[in-house]
PyMOL Python script that loads the backbone (N, CA, C, O; Angstrom):
from pymol import cmd

cmd.read_pdbstr("""\
ATOM      1  N   MET A   1       8.681 -51.690 -43.075  1.00  0.00           N
ATOM      2  CA  MET A   1       8.036 -51.220 -44.349  1.00  0.00           C
ATOM      3  C   MET A   1       6.793 -50.550 -44.104  1.00  0.00           C
ATOM      4  O   MET A   1       5.825 -50.985 -43.479  1.00  0.00           O
ATOM      5  N   VAL A   2       6.932 -49.423 -44.675  1.00  0.00           N
ATOM      6  CA  VAL A   2       5.898 -48.423 -44.670  1.00  0.00           C
ATOM      7  C   VAL A   2       4.621 -48.930 -45.357  1.00  0.00           C
ATOM      8  O   VAL A   2       4.708 -49.378 -46.500  1.00  0.00           O
ATOM      9  N   TYR A   3       3.511 -48.885 -44.760  1.00  0.00           N
ATOM     10  CA  TYR A   3       2.393 -49.739 -45.235  1.00  0.00           C
ATOM     11  C   TYR A   3       1.276 -48.504 -45.776  1.00  0.00           C
ATOM     12  O   TYR A   3       0.433 -48.768 -46.633  1.00  0.00           O
ATOM     13  N   ARG A   4       1.390 -47.224 -45.195  1.00  0.00           N
ATOM     14  CA  ARG A   4       0.788 -45.960 -45.594  1.00  0.00           C
ATOM     15  C   ARG A   4       1.337 -44.951 -45.679  1.00  0.00           C
ATOM     16  O   ARG A   4       2.176 -44.799 -44.792  1.00  0.00           O
ATOM     17  N   LEU A   5       1.237 -44.036 -46.466  1.00  0.00           N
ATOM     18  CA  LEU A   5       1.998 -42.648 -46.245  1.00  0.00           C
ATOM     19  C   LEU A   5       1.268 -41.846 -45.274  1.00  0.00           C
ATOM     20  O   LEU A   5       0.220 -41.287 -45.596  1.00  0.00           O
ATOM     21  N   GLU A   6       1.849 -41.739 -43.892  1.00  0.00           N
ATOM     22  CA  GLU A   6       1.201 -40.681 -42.861  1.00  0.00           C
ATOM     23  C   GLU A   6       0.975 -39.040 -43.250  1.00  0.00           C
ATOM     24  O   GLU A   6       1.773 -38.496 -44.014  1.00  0.00           O
ATOM     25  N   GLY A   7       0.073 -38.451 -42.791  1.00  0.00           N
ATOM     26  CA  GLY A   7      -0.017 -37.208 -42.904  1.00  0.00           C
ATOM     27  C   GLY A   7      -0.621 -36.532 -44.182  1.00  0.00           C
ATOM     28  O   GLY A   7      -1.179 -37.271 -44.993  1.00  0.00           O
ATOM     29  N   SER A   8      -0.563 -35.356 -44.397  1.00  0.00           N
ATOM     30  CA  SER A   8      -0.850 -34.587 -45.495  1.00  0.00           C
ATOM     31  C   SER A   8       0.105 -34.893 -46.715  1.00  0.00           C
ATOM     32  O   SER A   8       1.323 -34.961 -46.553  1.00  0.00           O
ATOM     33  N   LYS A   9      -0.478 -35.070 -47.902  1.00  0.00           N
ATOM     34  CA  LYS A   9       0.586 -35.607 -48.928  1.00  0.00           C
ATOM     35  C   LYS A   9      -0.247 -35.263 -50.046  1.00  0.00           C
ATOM     36  O   LYS A   9      -1.472 -35.148 -50.066  1.00  0.00           O
ATOM     37  N   VAL A  10       0.840 -35.068 -51.257  1.00  0.00           N
ATOM     38  CA  VAL A  10       0.342 -34.719 -52.645  1.00  0.00           C
ATOM     39  C   VAL A  10       0.850 -35.831 -53.567  1.00  0.00           C
ATOM     40  O   VAL A  10       1.913 -36.393 -53.303  1.00  0.00           O
ATOM     41  N   VAL A  11       0.074 -36.190 -54.715  1.00  0.00           N
ATOM     42  CA  VAL A  11       0.382 -37.581 -55.495  1.00  0.00           C
ATOM     43  C   VAL A  11       0.634 -36.971 -56.849  1.00  0.00           C
ATOM     44  O   VAL A  11      -0.052 -36.038 -57.266  1.00  0.00           O
ATOM     45  N   GLY A  12       1.811 -37.608 -57.658  1.00  0.00           N
ATOM     46  CA  GLY A  12       2.102 -37.158 -58.693  1.00  0.00           C
ATOM     47  C   GLY A  12       2.885 -36.038 -59.097  1.00  0.00           C
ATOM     48  O   GLY A  12       2.781 -34.978 -58.479  1.00  0.00           O
ATOM     49  N   VAL A  13       3.792 -36.176 -60.236  1.00  0.00           N
ATOM     50  CA  VAL A  13       4.976 -35.181 -60.584  1.00  0.00           C
ATOM     51  C   VAL A  13       4.359 -33.679 -60.239  1.00  0.00           C
ATOM     52  O   VAL A  13       4.735 -33.004 -59.280  1.00  0.00           O
ATOM     53  N   LYS A  14       3.409 -33.306 -61.131  1.00  0.00           N
ATOM     54  CA  LYS A  14       2.849 -31.954 -61.070  1.00  0.00           C
ATOM     55  C   LYS A  14       2.755 -31.428 -59.682  1.00  0.00           C
ATOM     56  O   LYS A  14       3.436 -30.462 -59.341  1.00  0.00           O
ATOM     57  N   GLN A  15       1.922 -32.037 -58.853  1.00  0.00           N
ATOM     58  CA  GLN A  15       1.649 -31.749 -57.588  1.00  0.00           C
ATOM     59  C   GLN A  15       2.628 -31.774 -56.626  1.00  0.00           C
ATOM     60  O   GLN A  15       2.521 -31.032 -55.649  1.00  0.00           O
ATOM     61  N   THR A  16       3.781 -32.682 -56.781  1.00  0.00           N
ATOM     62  CA  THR A  16       5.150 -32.801 -55.949  1.00  0.00           C
ATOM     63  C   THR A  16       5.656 -31.627 -56.506  1.00  0.00           C
ATOM     64  O   THR A  16       5.438 -30.762 -55.657  1.00  0.00           O
ATOM     65  N   VAL A  17       6.194 -31.135 -57.433  1.00  0.00           N
ATOM     66  CA  VAL A  17       6.932 -29.991 -57.973  1.00  0.00           C
ATOM     67  C   VAL A  17       6.314 -28.839 -57.376  1.00  0.00           C
ATOM     68  O   VAL A  17       6.978 -28.016 -56.746  1.00  0.00           O
ATOM     69  N   LYS A  18       4.848 -28.728 -57.576  1.00  0.00           N
ATOM     70  CA  LYS A  18       4.392 -27.570 -56.993  1.00  0.00           C
ATOM     71  C   LYS A  18       4.624 -27.601 -55.349  1.00  0.00           C
ATOM     72  O   LYS A  18       5.107 -26.604 -54.812  1.00  0.00           O
ATOM     73  N   ALA A  19       4.325 -28.582 -54.686  1.00  0.00           N
ATOM     74  CA  ALA A  19       4.645 -28.446 -53.195  1.00  0.00           C
ATOM     75  C   ALA A  19       6.036 -28.203 -53.108  1.00  0.00           C
ATOM     76  O   ALA A  19       6.276 -27.239 -52.380  1.00  0.00           O
ATOM     77  N   ILE A  20       7.032 -28.740 -53.596  1.00  0.00           N
ATOM     78  CA  ILE A  20       8.328 -28.345 -53.429  1.00  0.00           C
ATOM     79  C   ILE A  20       8.856 -26.862 -53.628  1.00  0.00           C
ATOM     80  O   ILE A  20       9.751 -26.252 -53.042  1.00  0.00           O
ATOM     81  N   LYS A  21       8.083 -26.524 -54.555  1.00  0.00           N
ATOM     82  CA  LYS A  21       8.462 -24.882 -55.032  1.00  0.00           C
ATOM     83  C   LYS A  21       7.627 -23.964 -53.713  1.00  0.00           C
ATOM     84  O   LYS A  21       7.903 -22.785 -53.491  1.00  0.00           O
ATOM     85  N   SER A  22       6.953 -24.467 -53.200  1.00  0.00           N
ATOM     86  CA  SER A  22       6.273 -23.785 -52.205  1.00  0.00           C
ATOM     87  C   SER A  22       6.873 -24.120 -50.670  1.00  0.00           C
ATOM     88  O   SER A  22       6.395 -23.746 -49.599  1.00  0.00           O
ATOM     89  N   GLY A  23       7.873 -24.807 -50.859  1.00  0.00           N
ATOM     90  CA  GLY A  23       8.572 -24.917 -49.582  1.00  0.00           C
ATOM     91  C   GLY A  23       8.010 -25.839 -48.313  1.00  0.00           C
ATOM     92  O   GLY A  23       8.444 -25.726 -47.167  1.00  0.00           O
ATOM     93  N   ASN A  24       7.059 -26.688 -48.684  1.00  0.00           N
ATOM     94  CA  ASN A  24       5.866 -27.442 -48.028  1.00  0.00           C
ATOM     95  C   ASN A  24       6.316 -28.884 -47.802  1.00  0.00           C
ATOM     96  O   ASN A  24       5.512 -29.591 -47.194  1.00  0.00           O
ATOM     97  N   VAL A  25       7.303 -29.361 -48.135  1.00  0.00           N
ATOM     98  CA  VAL A  25       7.684 -30.809 -48.330  1.00  0.00           C
ATOM     99  C   VAL A  25       8.790 -31.210 -47.354  1.00  0.00           C
ATOM    100  O   VAL A  25       9.904 -30.701 -47.235  1.00  0.00           O
ATOM    101  N   LYS A  26       8.106 -32.501 -46.504  1.00  0.00           N
ATOM    102  CA  LYS A  26       8.847 -32.975 -45.696  1.00  0.00           C
ATOM    103  C   LYS A  26       9.891 -34.051 -46.415  1.00  0.00           C
ATOM    104  O   LYS A  26      11.117 -34.052 -46.310  1.00  0.00           O
ATOM    105  N   THR A  27       9.119 -34.898 -47.117  1.00  0.00           N
ATOM    106  CA  THR A  27       9.860 -36.041 -47.746  1.00  0.00           C
ATOM    107  C   THR A  27       9.344 -36.286 -49.132  1.00  0.00           C
ATOM    108  O   THR A  27       8.217 -35.933 -49.482  1.00  0.00           O
ATOM    109  N   VAL A  28      10.066 -36.806 -49.790  1.00  0.00           N
ATOM    110  CA  VAL A  28       9.235 -36.925 -51.332  1.00  0.00           C
ATOM    111  C   VAL A  28       9.780 -38.658 -51.686  1.00  0.00           C
ATOM    112  O   VAL A  28      10.909 -39.121 -51.526  1.00  0.00           O
ATOM    113  N   TYR A  29       8.644 -39.296 -52.159  1.00  0.00           N
ATOM    114  CA  TYR A  29       8.781 -40.811 -52.398  1.00  0.00           C
ATOM    115  C   TYR A  29       8.748 -40.792 -53.888  1.00  0.00           C
ATOM    116  O   TYR A  29       7.852 -40.221 -54.509  1.00  0.00           O
ATOM    117  N   ILE A  30       9.835 -41.489 -54.508  1.00  0.00           N
ATOM    118  CA  ILE A  30       9.971 -41.957 -55.984  1.00  0.00           C
ATOM    119  C   ILE A  30       9.940 -43.156 -56.131  1.00  0.00           C
ATOM    120  O   ILE A  30      10.580 -43.890 -55.377  1.00  0.00           O
ATOM    121  N   ALA A  31       9.076 -43.701 -57.287  1.00  0.00           N
ATOM    122  CA  ALA A  31       8.935 -44.943 -57.696  1.00  0.00           C
ATOM    123  C   ALA A  31      10.281 -45.136 -58.667  1.00  0.00           C
ATOM    124  O   ALA A  31      10.668 -44.377 -59.556  1.00  0.00           O
ATOM    125  N   LYS A  32      10.858 -46.365 -58.224  1.00  0.00           N
ATOM    126  CA  LYS A  32      12.172 -46.638 -59.130  1.00  0.00           C
ATOM    127  C   LYS A  32      12.003 -47.259 -60.594  1.00  0.00           C
ATOM    128  O   LYS A  32      12.921 -47.521 -61.371  1.00  0.00           O
ATOM    129  N   ASP A  33      10.660 -47.435 -60.799  1.00  0.00           N
ATOM    130  CA  ASP A  33      10.510 -48.021 -62.346  1.00  0.00           C
ATOM    131  C   ASP A  33       9.700 -46.816 -63.184  1.00  0.00           C
ATOM    132  O   ASP A  33       9.474 -47.035 -64.374  1.00  0.00           O
ATOM    133  N   ALA A  34       9.236 -45.486 -62.567  1.00  0.00           N
ATOM    134  CA  ALA A  34       9.035 -44.457 -63.046  1.00  0.00           C
ATOM    135  C   ALA A  34       9.911 -43.951 -64.241  1.00  0.00           C
ATOM    136  O   ALA A  34      11.132 -44.076 -64.152  1.00  0.00           O
ATOM    137  N   ASP A  35       9.401 -43.435 -65.256  1.00  0.00           N
ATOM    138  CA  ASP A  35      10.186 -42.742 -66.625  1.00  0.00           C
ATOM    139  C   ASP A  35      11.208 -41.782 -65.940  1.00  0.00           C
ATOM    140  O   ASP A  35      10.820 -40.958 -65.111  1.00  0.00           O
ATOM    141  N   ASP A  36      12.344 -41.884 -66.250  1.00  0.00           N
ATOM    142  CA  ASP A  36      13.480 -40.922 -65.793  1.00  0.00           C
ATOM    143  C   ASP A  36      13.116 -39.344 -66.390  1.00  0.00           C
ATOM    144  O   ASP A  36      13.290 -38.293 -65.773  1.00  0.00           O
ATOM    145  N   LYS A  37      12.610 -39.488 -67.649  1.00  0.00           N
ATOM    146  CA  LYS A  37      12.269 -38.089 -68.373  1.00  0.00           C
ATOM    147  C   LYS A  37      11.210 -37.504 -67.603  1.00  0.00           C
ATOM    148  O   LYS A  37      11.086 -36.283 -67.704  1.00  0.00           O
ATOM    149  N   LEU A  38      10.140 -38.351 -66.585  1.00  0.00           N
ATOM    150  CA  LEU A  38       9.234 -37.738 -66.332  1.00  0.00           C
ATOM    151  C   LEU A  38       9.461 -37.111 -64.856  1.00  0.00           C
ATOM    152  O   LEU A  38       8.894 -36.079 -64.496  1.00  0.00           O
ATOM    153  N   ILE A  39      10.189 -37.712 -64.194  1.00  0.00           N
ATOM    154  CA  ILE A  39      10.738 -37.338 -62.877  1.00  0.00           C
ATOM    155  C   ILE A  39      11.904 -36.368 -62.815  1.00  0.00           C
ATOM    156  O   ILE A  39      12.207 -35.752 -61.793  1.00  0.00           O
ATOM    157  N   GLN A  40      12.487 -36.280 -63.882  1.00  0.00           N
ATOM    158  CA  GLN A  40      13.647 -35.335 -63.533  1.00  0.00           C
ATOM    159  C   GLN A  40      13.644 -34.014 -63.137  1.00  0.00           C
ATOM    160  O   GLN A  40      14.718 -33.503 -62.821  1.00  0.00           O
ATOM    161  N   SER A  41      12.546 -33.324 -63.097  1.00  0.00           N
ATOM    162  CA  SER A  41      12.110 -32.078 -62.833  1.00  0.00           C
ATOM    163  C   SER A  41      12.097 -32.133 -61.195  1.00  0.00           C
ATOM    164  O   SER A  41      12.617 -31.259 -60.501  1.00  0.00           O
ATOM    165  N   VAL A  42      11.360 -33.405 -60.626  1.00  0.00           N
ATOM    166  CA  VAL A  42      11.413 -33.616 -59.203  1.00  0.00           C
ATOM    167  C   VAL A  42      12.807 -33.747 -58.554  1.00  0.00           C
ATOM    168  O   VAL A  42      13.165 -33.092 -57.576  1.00  0.00           O
ATOM    169  N   LYS A  43      13.688 -34.822 -59.314  1.00  0.00           N
ATOM    170  CA  LYS A  43      14.951 -34.946 -58.935  1.00  0.00           C
ATOM    171  C   LYS A  43      15.869 -33.527 -58.790  1.00  0.00           C
ATOM    172  O   LYS A  43      16.422 -33.245 -57.727  1.00  0.00           O
ATOM    173  N   ILE A  44      15.943 -32.817 -59.789  1.00  0.00           N
ATOM    174  CA  ILE A  44      16.242 -31.617 -59.482  1.00  0.00           C
ATOM    175  C   ILE A  44      16.099 -30.650 -58.363  1.00  0.00           C
ATOM    176  O   ILE A  44      16.983 -30.096 -57.709  1.00  0.00           O
ATOM    177  N   LEU A  45      14.652 -30.549 -58.267  1.00  0.00           N
ATOM    178  CA  LEU A  45      14.051 -29.633 -57.241  1.00  0.00           C
ATOM    179  C   LEU A  45      14.589 -30.428 -55.681  1.00  0.00           C
ATOM    180  O   LEU A  45      14.946 -29.777 -54.699  1.00  0.00           O
ATOM    181  N   ILE A  46      14.555 -31.635 -55.725  1.00  0.00           N
ATOM    182  CA  ILE A  46      15.191 -32.330 -54.527  1.00  0.00           C
ATOM    183  C   ILE A  46      16.588 -31.865 -54.216  1.00  0.00           C
ATOM    184  O   ILE A  46      16.865 -31.442 -53.093  1.00  0.00           O
ATOM    185  N   ASP A  47      17.433 -31.930 -55.140  1.00  0.00           N
ATOM    186  CA  ASP A  47      18.877 -31.615 -54.953  1.00  0.00           C
ATOM    187  C   ASP A  47      18.903 -30.228 -54.448  1.00  0.00           C
ATOM    188  O   ASP A  47      19.548 -29.945 -53.438  1.00  0.00           O
ATOM    189  N   GLU A  48      18.124 -29.222 -55.213  1.00  0.00           N
ATOM    190  CA  GLU A  48      18.470 -27.892 -54.892  1.00  0.00           C
ATOM    191  C   GLU A  48      17.935 -27.582 -53.459  1.00  0.00           C
ATOM    192  O   GLU A  48      18.405 -26.710 -52.728  1.00  0.00           O
ATOM    193  N   ASN A  49      16.887 -28.409 -53.147  1.00  0.00           N
ATOM    194  CA  ASN A  49      16.322 -28.130 -51.705  1.00  0.00           C
ATOM    195  C   ASN A  49      16.575 -29.180 -50.595  1.00  0.00           C
ATOM    196  O   ASN A  49      15.775 -29.343 -49.673  1.00  0.00           O
ATOM    197  N   SER A  50      17.728 -29.888 -50.723  1.00  0.00           N
ATOM    198  CA  SER A  50      18.289 -31.224 -50.002  1.00  0.00           C
ATOM    199  C   SER A  50      16.990 -31.648 -49.253  1.00  0.00           C
ATOM    200  O   SER A  50      16.700 -31.106 -48.186  1.00  0.00           O
ATOM    201  N   LEU A  51      16.377 -32.406 -49.688  1.00  0.00           N
ATOM    202  CA  LEU A  51      14.797 -32.940 -49.340  1.00  0.00           C
ATOM    203  C   LEU A  51      15.409 -34.546 -48.964  1.00  0.00           C
ATOM    204  O   LEU A  51      16.456 -35.070 -49.345  1.00  0.00           O
ATOM    205  N   GLU A  52      14.483 -35.011 -48.198  1.00  0.00           N
ATOM    206  CA  GLU A  52      14.629 -36.559 -47.953  1.00  0.00           C
ATOM    207  C   GLU A  52      14.050 -37.045 -48.930  1.00  0.00           C
ATOM    208  O   GLU A  52      13.103 -36.448 -49.442  1.00  0.00           O
ATOM    209  N   VAL A  53      14.555 -38.398 -49.462  1.00  0.00           N
ATOM    210  CA  VAL A  53      14.121 -39.345 -50.686  1.00  0.00           C
ATOM    211  C   VAL A  53      14.053 -40.597 -50.003  1.00  0.00           C
ATOM    212  O   VAL A  53      14.915 -41.073 -49.265  1.00  0.00           O
ATOM    213  N   VAL A  54      12.613 -41.237 -50.411  1.00  0.00           N
ATOM    214  CA  VAL A  54      12.533 -42.400 -50.311  1.00  0.00           C
ATOM    215  C   VAL A  54      12.170 -43.272 -51.483  1.00  0.00           C
ATOM    216  O   VAL A  54      11.010 -43.155 -51.880  1.00  0.00           O
ATOM    217  N   CYS A  55      13.015 -44.193 -52.159  1.00  0.00           N
ATOM    218  CA  CYS A  55      12.573 -45.083 -53.168  1.00  0.00           C
ATOM    219  C   CYS A  55      11.711 -45.900 -52.879  1.00  0.00           C
ATOM    220  O   CYS A  55      11.737 -46.501 -51.805  1.00  0.00           O
ATOM    221  N   ILE A  56      10.868 -46.060 -53.699  1.00  0.00           N
ATOM    222  CA  ILE A  56       9.638 -47.500 -53.587  1.00  0.00           C
ATOM    223  C   ILE A  56       9.856 -48.242 -54.957  1.00  0.00           C
ATOM    224  O   ILE A  56       9.954 -47.713 -56.065  1.00  0.00           O
ATOM    225  N   ASN A  57       9.905 -49.455 -54.674  1.00  0.00           N
ATOM    226  CA  ASN A  57      10.129 -50.302 -56.012  1.00  0.00           C
ATOM    227  C   ASN A  57       9.367 -50.063 -57.157  1.00  0.00           C
ATOM    228  O   ASN A  57       9.994 -50.008 -58.215  1.00  0.00           O
ATOM    229  N   THR A  58       7.998 -49.887 -57.191  1.00  0.00           N
ATOM    230  CA  THR A  58       7.137 -49.828 -58.141  1.00  0.00           C
ATOM    231  C   THR A  58       6.071 -48.798 -58.134  1.00  0.00           C
ATOM    232  O   THR A  58       5.484 -48.664 -57.061  1.00  0.00           O
ATOM    233  N   MET A  59       5.638 -47.902 -59.311  1.00  0.00           N
ATOM    234  CA  MET A  59       4.875 -47.056 -59.439  1.00  0.00           C
ATOM    235  C   MET A  59       3.353 -47.705 -58.604  1.00  0.00           C
ATOM    236  O   MET A  59       2.725 -47.051 -57.771  1.00  0.00           O
ATOM    237  N   LYS A  60       3.025 -48.945 -59.008  1.00  0.00           N
ATOM    238  CA  LYS A  60       1.669 -49.382 -58.407  1.00  0.00           C
ATOM    239  C   LYS A  60       1.820 -49.675 -56.838  1.00  0.00           C
ATOM    240  O   LYS A  60       0.900 -49.698 -56.021  1.00  0.00           O
ATOM    241  N   GLU A  61       3.096 -49.880 -56.614  1.00  0.00           N
ATOM    242  CA  GLU A  61       3.371 -49.751 -54.735  1.00  0.00           C
ATOM    243  C   GLU A  61       3.055 -48.661 -54.367  1.00  0.00           C
ATOM    244  O   GLU A  61       2.202 -48.495 -53.495  1.00  0.00           O
ATOM    245  N   LEU A  62       3.802 -47.506 -55.073  1.00  0.00           N
ATOM    246  CA  LEU A  62       3.592 -45.969 -54.592  1.00  0.00           C
ATOM    247  C   LEU A  62       2.298 -45.728 -54.438  1.00  0.00           C
ATOM    248  O   LEU A  62       1.871 -45.261 -53.382  1.00  0.00           O
ATOM    249  N   GLY A  63       1.438 -46.042 -55.569  1.00  0.00           N
ATOM    250  CA  GLY A  63       0.099 -45.740 -55.577  1.00  0.00           C
ATOM    251  C   GLY A  63      -0.771 -46.118 -54.289  1.00  0.00           C
ATOM    252  O   GLY A  63      -1.509 -45.363 -53.655  1.00  0.00           O
ATOM    253  N   ARG A  64      -0.495 -47.520 -54.049  1.00  0.00           N
ATOM    254  CA  ARG A  64      -1.042 -48.256 -52.896  1.00  0.00           C
ATOM    255  C   ARG A  64      -0.805 -47.402 -51.584  1.00  0.00           C
ATOM    256  O   ARG A  64      -1.704 -47.002 -50.845  1.00  0.00           O
ATOM    257  N   LEU A  65       0.424 -47.207 -51.431  1.00  0.00           N
ATOM    258  CA  LEU A  65       0.896 -46.502 -50.102  1.00  0.00           C
ATOM    259  C   LEU A  65       0.316 -45.155 -50.180  1.00  0.00           C
ATOM    260  O   LEU A  65       0.261 -44.602 -49.082  1.00  0.00           O
ATOM    261  N   CYS A  66      -0.201 -44.369 -51.324  1.00  0.00           N
ATOM    262  CA  CYS A  66      -0.857 -43.253 -50.998  1.00  0.00           C
ATOM    263  C   CYS A  66      -2.539 -43.495 -50.975  1.00  0.00           C
ATOM    264  O   CYS A  66      -3.312 -42.537 -50.995  1.00  0.00           O
ATOM    265  N   GLY A  67      -2.916 -44.647 -50.939  1.00  0.00           N
ATOM    266  CA  GLY A  67      -4.476 -45.054 -50.995  1.00  0.00           C
ATOM    267  C   GLY A  67      -5.012 -44.743 -52.232  1.00  0.00           C
ATOM    268  O   GLY A  67      -6.171 -44.326 -52.213  1.00  0.00           O
ATOM    269  N   ILE A  68      -4.373 -44.857 -53.470  1.00  0.00           N
ATOM    270  CA  ILE A  68      -5.118 -44.722 -54.482  1.00  0.00           C
ATOM    271  C   ILE A  68      -5.117 -46.071 -55.521  1.00  0.00           C
ATOM    272  O   ILE A  68      -4.197 -46.872 -55.353  1.00  0.00           O
ATOM    273  N   ASP A  69      -5.824 -46.268 -56.276  1.00  0.00           N
ATOM    274  CA  ASP A  69      -5.950 -47.427 -57.208  1.00  0.00           C
ATOM    275  C   ASP A  69      -5.081 -47.650 -58.348  1.00  0.00           C
ATOM    276  O   ASP A  69      -5.019 -48.782 -58.828  1.00  0.00           O
ATOM    277  N   VAL A  70      -4.432 -46.739 -58.812  1.00  0.00           N
ATOM    278  CA  VAL A  70      -3.298 -46.329 -59.824  1.00  0.00           C
ATOM    279  C   VAL A  70      -2.056 -46.183 -59.519  1.00  0.00           C
ATOM    280  O   VAL A  70      -1.821 -45.828 -58.364  1.00  0.00           O
ATOM    281  N   GLY A  71      -1.100 -46.374 -60.295  1.00  0.00           N
ATOM    282  CA  GLY A  71       0.367 -45.958 -59.952  1.00  0.00           C
ATOM    283  C   GLY A  71       0.741 -44.437 -59.862  1.00  0.00           C
ATOM    284  O   GLY A  71       0.192 -43.495 -60.433  1.00  0.00           O
ATOM    285  N   ALA A  72       1.522 -44.430 -59.236  1.00  0.00           N
ATOM    286  CA  ALA A  72       1.882 -42.891 -58.966  1.00  0.00           C
ATOM    287  C   ALA A  72       3.811 -42.642 -59.175  1.00  0.00           C
ATOM    288  O   ALA A  72       4.580 -43.372 -58.549  1.00  0.00           O
ATOM    289  N   ALA A  73       4.107 -42.014 -59.710  1.00  0.00           N
ATOM    290  CA  ALA A  73       5.577 -41.621 -60.357  1.00  0.00           C
ATOM    291  C   ALA A  73       6.246 -41.157 -59.052  1.00  0.00           C
ATOM    292  O   ALA A  73       7.351 -41.628 -58.784  1.00  0.00           O
ATOM    293  N   THR A  74       5.701 -40.320 -58.263  1.00  0.00           N
ATOM    294  CA  THR A  74       6.124 -39.457 -57.227  1.00  0.00           C
ATOM    295  C   THR A  74       5.058 -39.096 -56.354  1.00  0.00           C
ATOM    296  O   THR A  74       3.936 -38.889 -56.816  1.00  0.00           O
ATOM    297  N   ALA A  75       5.327 -38.990 -54.995  1.00  0.00           N
ATOM    298  CA  ALA A  75       4.319 -38.350 -54.100  1.00  0.00           C
ATOM    299  C   ALA A  75       5.164 -37.524 -53.215  1.00  0.00           C
ATOM    300  O   ALA A  75       6.384 -37.515 -53.372  1.00  0.00           O
ATOM    301  N   ALA A  76       4.550 -36.786 -52.236  1.00  0.00           N
ATOM    302  CA  ALA A  76       5.219 -36.005 -51.149  1.00  0.00           C
ATOM    303  C   ALA A  76       4.633 -35.753 -49.922  1.00  0.00           C
ATOM    304  O   ALA A  76       3.504 -35.262 -49.917  1.00  0.00           O
ATOM    305  N   VAL A  77       5.280 -36.039 -48.724  1.00  0.00           N
ATOM    306  CA  VAL A  77       4.505 -35.898 -47.524  1.00  0.00           C
ATOM    307  C   VAL A  77       4.884 -34.375 -47.075  1.00  0.00           C
ATOM    308  O   VAL A  77       6.022 -33.918 -47.171  1.00  0.00           O
ATOM    309  N   LEU A  78       3.798 -33.684 -46.588  1.00  0.00           N
ATOM    310  CA  LEU A  78       3.688 -32.023 -46.560  1.00  0.00           C
ATOM    311  C   LEU A  78       4.067 -31.832 -45.156  1.00  0.00           C
ATOM    312  O   LEU A  78       3.586 -32.625 -44.347  1.00  0.00           O
ATOM    313  N   ASN A  79       4.857 -30.904 -44.732  1.00  0.00           N
ATOM    314  CA  ASN A  79       5.096 -30.440 -43.461  1.00  0.00           C
ATOM    315  C   ASN A  79       3.927 -30.142 -42.549  1.00  0.00           C
ATOM    316  O   ASN A  79       2.935 -29.805 -43.195  1.00  0.00           O
ATOM    317  N   ASP A  80       3.808 -30.158 -41.663  1.00  0.00           N
ATOM    318  CA  ASP A  80       2.567 -30.276 -40.610  1.00  0.00           C
ATOM    319  C   ASP A  80       2.154 -28.878 -40.541  1.00  0.00           C
ATOM    320  O   ASP A  80       1.210 -28.548 -39.823  1.00  0.00           O
TER     321      ASP A  80
END
""", "prot")
cmd.dss("prot")
cmd.show_as("cartoon", "prot")
cmd.util.cbc("prot")
cmd.orient("prot")
C-alpha cells in the first residue's frame, strides 16, 4: 500500500490536465468515487498519452496520500 505519493506532484483535475498536456507526468492517480463527468477530461488525456494509472478507493484517501486534508479526484506524480 502506498502511504504517501513520493516526488513532485500536482493535485486536482485542472492541475493534472495541465501537467499531462505539458508532457511532464509519470503516473496519474484517480479516486474511484470521483464524479465521472469531473474526471472525463483526465481519462481522455491518459488514453491519448498512454500513461500509467493507479486507482485509489476514495477521494478522501487520495487527498491523504497527497498530504492534504480534503479529498482529491485526481493527482499526478511528475517526471523528475
